N, CA, C and O atoms as a DFTB+ gen file, in Angstrom:
556 C
 N C O
     1  1      59.541     -66.925     -84.218
     2  2      58.641     -67.065     -85.017
     3  2      57.761     -66.469     -83.728
     4  3      57.824     -66.869     -82.565
     5  1      56.915     -65.392     -84.267
     6  2      56.154     -64.282     -83.091
     7  2      54.861     -65.186     -82.354
     8  3      54.074     -66.045     -82.754
     9  1      55.098     -64.528     -81.137
    10  2      54.099     -64.706     -80.128
    11  2      52.924     -65.455     -80.748
    12  3      52.711     -66.664     -80.831
    13  1      52.233     -64.418     -81.155
    14  2      50.578     -64.156     -81.582
    15  2      50.221     -64.153     -82.801
    16  3      49.234     -63.497     -83.134
    17  1      51.059     -64.998     -83.863
    18  2      50.725     -65.222     -84.831
    19  2      51.400     -64.393     -85.979
    20  3      51.905     -63.279     -85.835
    21  1      51.324     -65.156     -87.206
    22  2      52.363     -63.763     -88.084
    23  2      51.509     -64.046     -89.241
    24  3      50.824     -65.068     -89.283
    25  1      51.527     -63.181     -90.175
    26  2      51.191     -63.255     -91.474
    27  2      52.262     -63.211     -92.734
    28  3      53.039     -62.320     -93.076
    29  1      51.989     -64.575     -93.317
    30  2      53.151     -63.931     -94.576
    31  2      52.473     -64.105     -95.742
    32  3      51.836     -65.094     -96.102
    33  1      52.664     -63.024     -96.334
    34  2      52.612     -63.170     -98.360
    35  2      53.511     -62.944     -98.810
    36  3      54.444     -62.267     -98.376
    37  1      53.353     -63.664    -100.115
    38  2      54.483     -63.493    -101.254
    39  2      54.316     -62.011    -101.699
    40  3      53.243     -61.415    -101.614
    41  1      55.552     -61.424    -102.215
    42  2      55.234     -60.474    -103.265
    43  2      56.288     -60.794    -104.246
    44  3      57.246     -61.559    -104.141
    45  1      55.948     -60.129    -105.110
    46  2      55.891     -60.367    -106.885
    47  2      57.385     -60.501    -106.923
    48  3      57.837     -60.645    -105.787
    49  1      58.170     -60.500    -107.737
    50  2      59.067     -60.585    -108.385
    51  2      59.175     -59.043    -109.007
    52  3      58.155     -58.685    -109.595
    53  1      60.009     -58.306    -108.971
    54  2      59.869     -56.656    -109.234
    55  2      60.839     -56.613    -110.734
    56  3      61.866     -57.152    -111.148
    57  1      60.017     -55.816    -111.139
    58  2      61.143     -55.791    -112.515
    59  2      61.422     -54.149    -112.596
    60  3      61.155     -53.224    -111.829
    61  1      62.129     -54.232    -113.972
    62  2      63.305     -52.750    -113.629
    63  2      62.527     -51.475    -113.793
    64  3      63.034     -50.360    -113.670
    65  1      60.823     -51.784    -114.176
    66  2      60.305     -50.488    -113.545
    67  2      59.477     -50.561    -112.533
    68  3      59.324     -51.678    -112.040
    69  1      59.049     -49.905    -112.202
    70  2      58.385     -49.333    -110.428
    71  2      57.562     -50.149    -110.458
    72  3      56.922     -50.178    -111.510
    73  1      57.223     -51.054    -109.504
    74  2      55.659     -51.276    -108.981
    75  2      55.806     -51.312    -108.086
    76  3      56.920     -51.263    -107.565
    77  1      54.864     -51.404    -107.570
    78  2      54.003     -51.863    -106.015
    79  2      53.892     -52.606    -105.264
    80  3      53.652     -53.356    -106.210
    81  1      53.796     -53.384    -104.210
    82  2      54.005     -54.192    -103.825
    83  2      52.881     -55.018    -103.343
    84  3      52.449     -54.837    -102.205
    85  1      52.387     -55.889    -104.107
    86  2      51.013     -56.629    -103.836
    87  2      51.110     -58.027    -103.606
    88  3      51.899     -58.853    -104.064
    89  1      50.315     -58.123    -102.940
    90  2      50.393     -59.596    -102.409
    91  2      49.766     -60.905    -103.819
    92  3      48.723     -60.698    -104.440
    93  1      50.684     -62.195    -104.074
    94  2      49.662     -62.401    -105.600
    95  2      48.106     -63.155    -105.612
    96  3      47.359     -63.546    -104.715
    97  1      48.076     -63.150    -106.189
    98  2      45.978     -63.341    -105.831
    99  2      46.350     -64.643    -106.433
   100  3      47.178     -64.890    -107.310
   101  1      45.515     -65.462    -105.736
   102  2      44.848     -66.837    -107.085
   103  2      43.151     -67.368    -106.338
   104  3      42.323     -67.048    -105.485
   105  1      43.394     -68.201    -107.212
   106  2      42.007     -68.477    -107.251
   107  2      41.387     -68.886    -105.396
   108  3      40.463     -68.351    -104.785
   109  1      42.155     -69.798    -105.024
   110  2      41.863     -69.818    -103.452
   111  2      41.464     -68.347    -102.501
   112  3      41.703     -67.163    -102.735
   113  1      40.776     -69.004    -101.382
   114  2      40.878     -68.022    -100.238
   115  2      42.141     -67.522    -100.099
   116  3      43.127     -67.982    -100.675
   117  1      42.139     -66.372     -99.170
   118  2      43.329     -66.168     -99.151
   119  2      43.273     -66.572     -96.757
   120  3      42.342     -66.326     -95.990
   121  1      44.288     -67.033     -96.517
   122  2      44.407     -67.808     -95.780
   123  2      44.276     -67.158     -94.057
   124  3      44.602     -66.032     -93.680
   125  1      43.858     -67.968     -93.464
   126  2      43.416     -66.973     -92.635
   127  2      44.598     -67.561     -90.375
   128  3      44.953     -68.530     -89.705
   129  1      44.591     -66.515     -90.377
   130  2      45.733     -66.952     -89.433
   131  2      44.785     -66.445     -88.243
   132  3      43.930     -65.584     -88.451
   133  1      45.025     -67.149     -86.723
   134  2      44.183     -67.285     -85.808
   135  2      44.933     -66.980     -84.674
   136  3      45.413     -68.103     -84.521
   137  1      45.447     -66.265     -83.676
   138  2      45.840     -66.045     -82.582
   139  2      45.232     -66.194     -80.934
   140  3      44.032     -66.354     -81.157
   141  1      45.343     -66.217     -79.920
   142  2      44.522     -66.886     -79.311
   143  2      43.627     -65.725     -78.780
   144  3      43.141     -65.707     -77.649
   145  1      43.477     -64.820     -79.666
   146  2      43.082     -63.126     -79.714
   147  2      41.806     -63.259     -80.444
   148  3      40.799     -62.789     -79.915
   149  1      41.738     -63.727     -81.366
   150  2      41.084     -64.092     -82.989
   151  2      40.075     -65.055     -82.649
   152  3      40.416     -66.116     -82.127
   153  1      38.967     -64.821     -82.868
   154  2      37.647     -66.259     -82.747
   155  2      37.871     -66.555     -84.334
   156  3      38.495     -66.024     -85.253
   157  1      36.938     -67.810     -84.142
   158  2      36.780     -68.402     -85.672
   159  2      35.418     -67.608     -86.337
   160  3      34.335     -67.318     -85.830
   161  1      35.949     -67.400     -87.644
   162  2      34.698     -66.517     -88.214
   163  2      34.261     -67.187     -89.250
   164  3      34.049     -66.545     -90.279
   165  1      34.018     -68.644     -89.237
   166  2      34.000     -69.085     -90.554
   167  2      31.898     -69.016     -90.113
   168  3      31.460     -68.618     -89.033
   169  1      30.977     -69.542     -91.355
   170  2      29.985     -69.811     -91.532
   171  2      29.222     -70.867     -91.994
   172  3      28.368     -70.758     -92.874
   173  1      29.565     -72.065     -91.313
   174  2      29.253     -73.339     -92.388
   175  2      28.369     -73.568     -92.088
   176  3      28.381     -73.064     -90.965
   177  1      27.113     -74.152     -92.245
   178  2      25.845     -74.212     -92.738
   179  2      25.927     -75.445     -90.873
   180  3      25.213     -74.986     -89.981
   181  1      26.274     -76.027     -90.709
   182  2      26.285     -76.881     -89.287
   183  2      26.190     -76.626     -88.304
   184  3      25.451     -77.055     -87.417
   185  1      27.151     -75.661     -88.329
   186  2      27.189     -74.460     -86.847
   187  2      26.218     -73.553     -86.859
   188  3      25.864     -73.059     -85.789
   189  1      25.593     -73.157     -88.111
   190  2      24.696     -72.109     -88.128
   191  2      23.596     -72.515     -87.577
   192  3      22.846     -71.682     -87.066
   193  1      23.237     -74.061     -87.573
   194  2      22.186     -74.683     -87.636
   195  2      22.090     -75.363     -86.132
   196  3      21.007     -75.613     -85.604
   197  1      23.264     -75.607     -85.564
   198  2      23.363     -76.028     -83.921
   199  2      23.398     -74.976     -83.140
   200  3      23.879     -73.896     -83.482
   201  1      22.686     -75.316     -81.596
   202  2      22.839     -74.242     -80.664
   203  2      23.831     -73.876     -80.253
   204  3      24.427     -74.805     -79.709
   205  1      24.407     -72.877     -80.219
   206  2      26.235     -71.732     -79.535
   207  2      25.860     -72.722     -78.318
   208  3      24.690     -72.964     -78.024
   209  1      26.949     -73.261     -77.651
   210  2      27.298     -74.050     -76.510
   211  2      28.101     -73.353     -75.902
   212  3      29.264     -73.703     -76.101
   213  1      27.956     -72.352     -75.118
   214  2      28.941     -71.631     -74.080
   215  2      29.812     -72.598     -72.695
   216  3      29.371     -73.411     -71.882
   217  1      30.866     -72.174     -72.873
   218  2      31.253     -72.952     -71.679
   219  2      32.196     -71.840     -70.697
   220  3      33.200     -71.874     -69.985
   221  1      31.403     -71.078     -71.058
   222  2      32.456     -69.491     -70.738
   223  2      32.105     -70.112     -68.681
   224  3      31.092     -70.647     -68.231
   225  1      33.243     -69.775     -68.038
   226  2      32.925     -69.384     -66.667
   227  2      32.181     -68.668     -65.959
   228  3      31.784     -68.907     -64.819
   229  1      31.869     -67.340     -66.924
   230  2      31.484     -66.047     -66.578
   231  2      30.084     -66.159     -67.088
   232  3      29.285     -65.415     -66.519
   233  1      29.620     -66.908     -68.015
   234  2      28.335     -67.073     -68.200
   235  2      27.370     -67.944     -67.184
   236  3      27.731     -69.102     -66.973
   237  1      26.071     -67.433     -66.486
   238  2      25.770     -67.562     -65.704
   239  2      24.821     -68.547     -65.416
   240  3      24.700     -69.225     -64.396
   241  1      23.786     -68.536     -67.043
   242  2      22.750     -68.954     -67.136
   243  2      22.974     -70.846     -66.933
   244  3      22.143     -71.673     -66.557
   245  1      24.627     -71.068     -67.411
   246  2      24.929     -72.361     -66.985
   247  2      25.866     -73.046     -65.546
   248  3      26.625     -74.014     -65.521
   249  1      25.544     -72.321     -64.691
   250  2      26.373     -72.499     -63.790
   251  2      25.897     -73.388     -63.025
   252  3      24.677     -73.553     -63.054
   253  1      26.585     -74.077     -62.273
   254  2      25.936     -75.441     -61.365
   255  2      25.192     -74.490     -60.221
   256  3      25.302     -73.279     -60.418
   257  1      24.722     -74.755     -59.481
   258  2      23.831     -74.683     -58.814
   259  2      24.819     -74.495     -56.931
   260  3      24.470     -73.715     -56.046
   261  1      25.902     -75.384     -56.868
   262  2      26.902     -74.735     -55.774
   263  2      27.617     -74.235     -56.004
   264  3      28.570     -74.640     -55.338
   265  1      28.042     -73.057     -56.940
   266  2      28.967     -71.923     -57.380
   267  2      27.771     -71.186     -57.145
   268  3      27.962     -70.480     -56.155
   269  1      26.414     -71.000     -57.690
   270  2      25.727     -69.996     -57.342
   271  2      25.377     -70.169     -56.083
   272  3      24.655     -69.268     -55.655
   273  1      25.657     -71.084     -55.277
   274  2      25.402     -70.862     -53.739
   275  2      26.686     -70.027     -53.378
   276  3      26.864     -68.894     -52.932
   277  1      27.214     -70.696     -53.623
   278  2      28.858     -69.952     -52.814
   279  2      29.080     -68.756     -53.229
   280  3      29.714     -67.850     -52.688
   281  1      28.448     -68.793     -54.360
   282  2      28.765     -67.067     -54.603
   283  2      27.971     -65.934     -53.772
   284  3      28.305     -64.797     -53.441
   285  1      26.649     -66.771     -53.537
   286  2      25.410     -65.830     -52.812
   287  2      25.811     -66.004     -51.123
   288  3      25.638     -65.257     -50.160
   289  1      26.362     -67.220     -51.257
   290  2      27.269     -66.755     -49.622
   291  2      28.110     -66.255     -49.519
   292  3      28.170     -66.023     -48.311
   293  1      29.164     -65.743     -50.099
   294  2      30.443     -64.414     -50.520
   295  2      29.721     -63.456     -50.022
   296  3      29.721     -63.014     -48.873
   297  1      28.775     -62.986     -51.412
   298  2      27.843     -62.054     -51.236
   299  2      27.032     -61.708     -49.836
   300  3      26.929     -60.596     -49.319
   301  1      26.600     -62.691     -49.462
   302  2      26.030     -62.505     -47.811
   303  2      27.225     -62.256     -46.809
   304  3      27.256     -61.620     -45.755
   305  1      27.997     -62.821     -47.344
   306  2      29.225     -62.378     -45.499
   307  2      29.839     -60.855     -46.104
   308  3      30.087     -59.939     -45.320
   309  1      30.021     -60.734     -47.408
   310  2      30.688     -59.417     -47.278
   311  2      29.587     -58.417     -46.871
   312  3      29.906     -57.385     -46.281
   313  1      28.576     -58.633     -47.105
   314  2      27.302     -57.522     -46.588
   315  2      27.144     -57.533     -45.203
   316  3      26.773     -56.515     -44.619
   317  1      27.440     -58.818     -44.471
   318  2      27.407     -58.692     -43.292
   319  2      28.911     -57.694     -42.611
   320  3      28.942     -56.852     -41.713
   321  1      29.731     -58.103     -43.265
   322  2      31.424     -57.605     -42.945
   323  2      30.724     -56.223     -43.113
   324  3      30.087     -55.909     -42.107
   325  1      30.694     -55.597     -43.816
   326  2      30.520     -53.889     -44.379
   327  2      29.360     -53.426     -42.998
   328  3      29.773     -52.520     -42.275
   329  1      28.184     -53.937     -42.709
   330  2      27.116     -54.079     -41.762
   331  2      28.477     -53.832     -40.570
   332  3      28.566     -52.691     -40.117
   333  1      29.069     -54.437     -40.290
   334  2      29.938     -55.137     -38.836
   335  2      30.781     -53.814     -38.745
   336  3      30.674     -53.034     -37.799
   337  1      31.495     -53.657     -39.643
   338  2      32.360     -52.328     -40.142
   339  2      31.528     -51.256     -39.601
   340  3      32.020     -50.552     -38.719
   341  1      30.291     -51.022     -40.018
   342  2      29.579     -49.556     -40.114
   343  2      29.128     -49.801     -38.272
   344  3      29.111     -48.877     -37.459
   345  1      28.858     -50.999     -38.008
   346  2      28.045     -51.153     -35.863
   347  2      29.550     -50.760     -35.203
   348  3      29.688     -49.834     -34.403
   349  1      30.666     -51.630     -35.678
   350  2      31.805     -50.857     -35.175
   351  2      32.692     -49.747     -35.458
   352  3      33.824     -49.467     -35.063
   353  1      31.928     -49.229     -36.194
   354  2      32.415     -47.799     -35.950
   355  2      31.393     -46.394     -35.448
   356  3      31.694     -45.210     -35.292
   357  1      30.109     -47.114     -35.290
   358  2      29.223     -46.557     -34.895
   359  2      29.763     -47.105     -33.238
   360  3      29.919     -46.125     -32.510
   361  1      30.107     -48.622     -32.438
   362  2      30.329     -48.308     -31.649
   363  2      31.296     -47.594     -30.775
   364  3      31.191     -47.212     -29.609
   365  1      32.881     -47.461     -32.182
   366  2      33.760     -46.439     -31.352
   367  2      33.257     -45.108     -31.067
   368  3      33.672     -44.489     -30.087
   369  1      32.364     -44.613     -31.881
   370  2      32.052     -43.591     -31.829
   371  2      31.019     -43.132     -30.617
   372  3      30.828     -41.943     -30.361
   373  1      30.404     -44.165     -29.933
   374  2      29.620     -44.093     -28.751
   375  2      30.874     -44.388     -27.606
   376  3      30.715     -43.600     -26.674
   377  1      31.681     -44.986     -27.455
   378  2      32.498     -45.276     -26.357
   379  2      33.380     -43.818     -26.199
   380  3      33.802     -43.325     -25.153
   381  1      33.504     -43.340     -27.480
   382  2      34.422     -41.750     -27.342
   383  2      33.539     -41.179     -26.732
   384  3      33.758     -40.786     -25.586
   385  1      31.948     -40.929     -27.526
   386  2      31.078     -39.939     -26.677
   387  2      31.207     -40.208     -25.427
   388  3      31.521     -39.224     -24.759
   389  1      31.054     -41.395     -24.724
   390  2      30.951     -41.816     -23.164
   391  2      32.303     -41.414     -22.964
   392  3      32.357     -40.341     -22.363
   393  1      33.430     -41.902     -23.260
   394  2      34.509     -40.988     -22.312
   395  2      34.799     -39.640     -22.281
   396  3      35.568     -39.115     -21.476
   397  1      33.966     -38.876     -23.471
   398  2      34.589     -37.537     -23.194
   399  2      33.526     -36.921     -22.295
   400  3      33.683     -35.754     -21.937
   401  1      32.261     -37.734     -21.828
   402  2      30.977     -37.265     -20.580
   403  2      31.974     -37.623     -19.591
   404  3      32.430     -36.831     -18.767
   405  1      32.235     -38.601     -19.679
   406  2      32.979     -38.640     -17.930
   407  2      34.317     -37.929     -17.775
   408  3      34.810     -37.743     -16.663
   409  1      34.921     -37.517     -18.954
   410  2      35.726     -36.670     -18.646
   411  2      35.403     -35.502     -18.181
   412  3      35.858     -35.304     -17.054
   413  1      34.651     -34.460     -18.721
   414  2      33.285     -33.930     -18.752
   415  2      32.763     -33.275     -16.811
   416  3      32.727     -32.187     -16.237
   417  1      32.472     -34.677     -16.466
   418  2      31.844     -35.077     -15.186
   419  2      32.795     -34.806     -14.275
   420  3      32.378     -34.030     -13.414
   421  1      34.237     -35.242     -14.087
   422  2      35.423     -35.406     -13.490
   423  2      35.815     -33.855     -13.580
   424  3      36.064     -33.288     -12.517
   425  1      35.891     -33.086     -14.845
   426  2      36.323     -31.710     -14.708
   427  2      35.325     -31.011     -13.803
   428  3      35.881     -30.192     -13.071
   429  1      34.383     -31.073     -13.688
   430  2      33.008     -30.694     -13.440
   431  2      33.219     -30.620     -11.740
   432  3      33.226     -29.612     -11.034
   433  1      33.358     -31.805     -11.410
   434  2      33.546     -32.755     -10.261
   435  2      34.647     -31.748      -9.723
   436  3      34.439     -31.008      -8.761
   437  1      35.648     -31.781     -10.318
   438  2      37.162     -31.070      -9.578
   439  2      36.459     -30.164      -9.263
   440  3      35.728     -30.193      -8.273
   441  1      36.579     -29.057     -10.176
   442  2      36.009     -27.183     -10.011
   443  2      34.702     -27.644      -8.707
   444  3      34.959     -27.396      -7.528
   445  1      33.880     -28.049      -8.940
   446  2      33.324     -28.021      -7.723
   447  2      33.604     -28.554      -6.179
   448  3      32.913     -28.537      -5.160
   449  1      34.909     -29.025      -6.470
   450  2      35.679     -29.404      -5.090
   451  2      36.627     -28.294      -4.774
   452  3      36.833     -27.901      -3.626
   453  1      37.281     -27.731      -6.009
   454  2      38.002     -26.374      -5.593
   455  2      37.277     -25.404      -5.423
   456  3      37.786     -24.388      -4.949
   457  1      35.592     -25.430      -5.824
   458  2      34.752     -24.090      -4.705
   459  2      34.441     -24.388      -3.763
   460  3      34.150     -23.574      -2.886
   461  1      34.380     -25.917      -3.577
   462  2      33.889     -26.001      -1.998
   463  2      35.014     -25.784      -0.975
   464  3      34.856     -25.449       0.199
   465  1      36.469     -26.088      -1.765
   466  2      37.451     -26.484      -0.270
   467  2      37.475     -24.480      -0.194
   468  3      37.423     -24.027       0.949
   469  1      37.561     -23.285      -1.539
   470  2      37.189     -22.106      -1.307
   471  2      36.511     -21.490       0.170
   472  3      36.830     -20.594       0.953
   473  1      35.388     -22.501       0.083
   474  2      34.603     -21.583       0.537
   475  2      34.600     -22.272       2.033
   476  3      34.306     -21.548       2.984
   477  1      34.873     -23.452       2.227
   478  2      35.276     -24.166       3.676
   479  2      36.222     -23.542       3.881
   480  3      36.130     -23.346       5.092
   481  1      37.191     -23.020       3.521
   482  2      38.609     -22.005       3.977
   483  2      37.588     -20.995       4.616
   484  3      37.493     -20.935       5.842
   485  1      36.840     -20.217       3.810
   486  2      36.408     -19.019       4.062
   487  2      35.256     -19.054       4.838
   488  3      34.950     -18.172       5.640
   489  1      34.586     -20.098       4.604
   490  2      34.072     -20.189       6.222
   491  2      34.621     -20.082       7.653
   492  3      34.351     -19.254       8.524
   493  1      35.835     -21.599       7.684
   494  2      36.677     -21.311       8.550
   495  2      37.286     -19.957       8.996
   496  3      37.694     -19.762      10.140
   497  1      37.315     -19.005       7.966
   498  2      37.760     -17.589       8.257
   499  2      37.179     -16.794       9.259
   500  3      37.680     -16.078      10.127
   501  1      35.870     -17.100       8.923
   502  2      34.919     -16.186       9.388
   503  2      34.329     -16.768      10.326
   504  3      33.323     -16.319      10.876
   505  1      35.080     -18.195      10.709
   506  2      34.603     -18.472      12.446
   507  2      35.150     -18.371      12.930
   508  3      34.812     -18.216      14.103
   509  1      36.845     -18.337      12.535
   510  2      37.803     -17.458      13.895
   511  2      37.189     -16.469      14.353
   512  3      37.019     -16.229      15.549
   513  1      36.699     -15.633      13.160
   514  2      36.448     -13.877      12.939
   515  2      35.408     -14.194      14.418
   516  3      35.653     -13.814      15.563
   517  1      34.237     -14.985      13.955
   518  2      32.924     -14.842      15.136
   519  2      33.664     -15.362      16.419
   520  3      33.482     -14.641      17.400
   521  1      34.294     -16.230      16.579
   522  2      34.619     -16.564      18.146
   523  2      35.185     -15.613      18.869
   524  3      34.933     -15.501      20.068
   525  1      36.218     -14.620      18.078
   526  2      36.205     -13.749      18.663
   527  2      35.195     -12.411      19.076
   528  3      35.515     -11.336      19.583
   529  1      33.944     -12.886      18.681
   530  2      32.856     -11.688      19.276
   531  2      32.394     -12.123      20.531
   532  3      32.572     -13.207      21.087
   533  1      31.766     -11.106      20.907
   534  2      31.414     -11.500      22.405
   535  2      32.523     -11.208      23.583
   536  3      32.098     -11.504      24.700
   537  1      33.445     -10.847      23.565
   538  2      34.790     -11.394      24.866
   539  2      34.053     -10.314      25.836
   540  3      33.976     -10.782      26.973
   541  1      33.702      -9.508      25.774
   542  2      32.530      -8.718      26.606
   543  2      31.740      -9.293      27.568
   544  3      31.287      -8.865      28.630
   545  1      31.638     -10.645      26.834
   546  2      30.661     -11.603      27.859
   547  2      31.146     -12.256      29.174
   548  3      30.536     -12.870      30.049
   549  1      32.539     -11.897      29.013
   550  2      33.775     -12.442      30.069
   551  2      33.922     -11.988      31.454
   552  3      34.596     -12.415      32.391
   553  1      32.921     -10.778      31.303
   554  2      33.126     -10.088      32.401
   555  2      32.304     -10.244      33.290
   556  3      32.422      -9.635      34.354
């Protein structure tokens, strides 16, 4: 038995001459086969006069207020989460910039300290030479 329905047709008996296979026709309307994917296509007067009753979960006009409230809260939470993600990325960028700035300052300070040591050693060397001056004053 097929999963989604089957169509059974009766074939006429064949004679010695070649005939095409056609279903037998009768005065009754053809039987309709339905599966879970086919919709009912009848047009009786009782159904036409009645208002359609939709019980689909996706139909929003008949949704419960608590469902609509829950959906809104979830959407608001998703929006807040996206904003928090953006804020987190901005904060991380600010931290990265601050760390790079501190590293630049440390390098500048180290370079200034190196130059100050060189200047100090040069001043010391000049001071030694300066002490040697005036030796004729001892006489």
